[in-house]
C-alpha angles and dihedrals in degrees: 000000000000113000117218125216112252119256112265094025131094144189117242118202142148112358094001094054091044092051092052092047090048091052091050091049093048095047090045092050092050092047089053090056087058092054098261123146128209118258127185123198133180122282091231133038140171108297091232090064090066098038089051098044107029091040133246091246092060122101089232092064097035100044115005113048124110100221129173143155115256123219089273092057093252119145106242132178132194106240113268090192135359106235094082091052091048090052091048090050091051090053097041092051097036091236089155086076090071126084109298142268101048107209116195136164128197143182123194148128118288129186130219126165097222137131108288117233139155109319091355122101139168088243116037145148118264124195120192150143136226127199106193134185111032129081099210129130089220089068090050091053093043089054093046089049093050092055094043095050093043091057092045090051095055092051112280097130099163099056126159123193112215110200140175140162127236089191129221124309096277093047091052094049091051090047093049090055091052092048092049090052092049097046100039094089094040104041095089089064093050132088122283091253091056091048090053092046090051087066099038109031115350090194090070091066087075088065094060115129097195106120096222091048092050089061089058093042090052091074097041119121115278123236095233090071090061102041119121116235089251091055092046092052091048092053094045090051088054092050092047092054091047089052089052090056093045091240106160113226143168122212106231108188092192094058110113103145125227101270125081098219098072124113134165111003122026125175147176130201111224127190118218115204122224090260091055097257115144105228090197134246117334096179138000145181147146152187124293130185105182107036098096092049090046090063095046105277134109120288102270127155120237141181131196149145139210138208130200104226096203091056092047091049093048091052094046088055090055098046101035111009119228104355102180134057119270118249109284144166130223098228140013115199114216115197123198111214136350093279092065097046098088092041089050092045094053091046090052091054091049092051091049089055086056086056098251114143100239135167139167141181111262093195128079108268136151120261089251092055092047092051089052089051090050090052093048090052089053092240116180094210140015122216109207118205123182128166092271092052090047091053094047094039088229124121141197113237114200125198104221093202099049097023089226118142136205135181120243128185122224091243092059098032099108094043092048093047089052088055101043100036091047090050097041087222139049106209090135092055095063 
């Protein structure tokens, strides 16, 4: 029987796997420079954690979660995002008792039962950060800046930040009243999702993508008419700091994001192609005041964002082609004859212990065939060992890019490899 890959999943290997790994490493490294530490949480949690934190009115909870009963009859869900699990981990381990803010980054698989499309899967890698514990617009701007500069670094040159404020709690309650009043006579003509959102969280109607509904939404009241002075000042402080950093933004007063826990500032990173086409959001986040308390912790404000790595990788291929190096090894050992195989094998193991990436063919093949293998493996160098080289403990090192060759003794091998592999050439060795 031939097993088929499940719809909405994919296999990553060779360049694709390396690109995803490189993106994770780059984003993690940049987050570390901002004082963030890595956190890892489980792939599945109690379903109630997500319904309580993400929100029962959200599409993620209503349509997209992978939920099941385990063998103990407990209601379990594969995580559809990582923020809720990070908040649960903070509460479970009482991390909120440490110096605040807590600054964590993560990268892990998430699961959403949605329609697969280019760069979007039902299982995908999500990278994100959470800054927890301090209600301060400086932390909001620092987080926005981290995401913005991370995307710029990997190649998204024409980046636009879409930003909005949902205000403080009193602002949102007043705004919800105004929206309910506006939509009450129109909701029967709108899509089933909007009708459900009217009952559960009227703010979410603003996120509807149905074209006919968008015409109705266009004339809905705007949040800025219902903001408290405190909320207005908070948002303006954020914008002023973004201006100081020359971060280009557009205020989008329909932006509410897809999760129910957001408050105050929400934002999305959009990439604009060279022809002016908006290729959509490639990352998003926002501020939230009640999420930690919703999962059993103290009431502490937080801010964060997340990227889908497969979507970012797919877009980078479109705009720049293959950005990262192909898989490669430092050295491929070529042995000439059966009598040199064991010697070459033991030498290979010794070089691996010195942290060189080394491989060799363990079958009997001609030198020509072994050189072809070395090239297909994208080796930087080949180390050629015949019976004479084995007796003299002196080897020929061939640069597979320039085809130049030098002789290296066993005693100096590791030091010489450090030099030439680190330089990528050995002109000075000639």
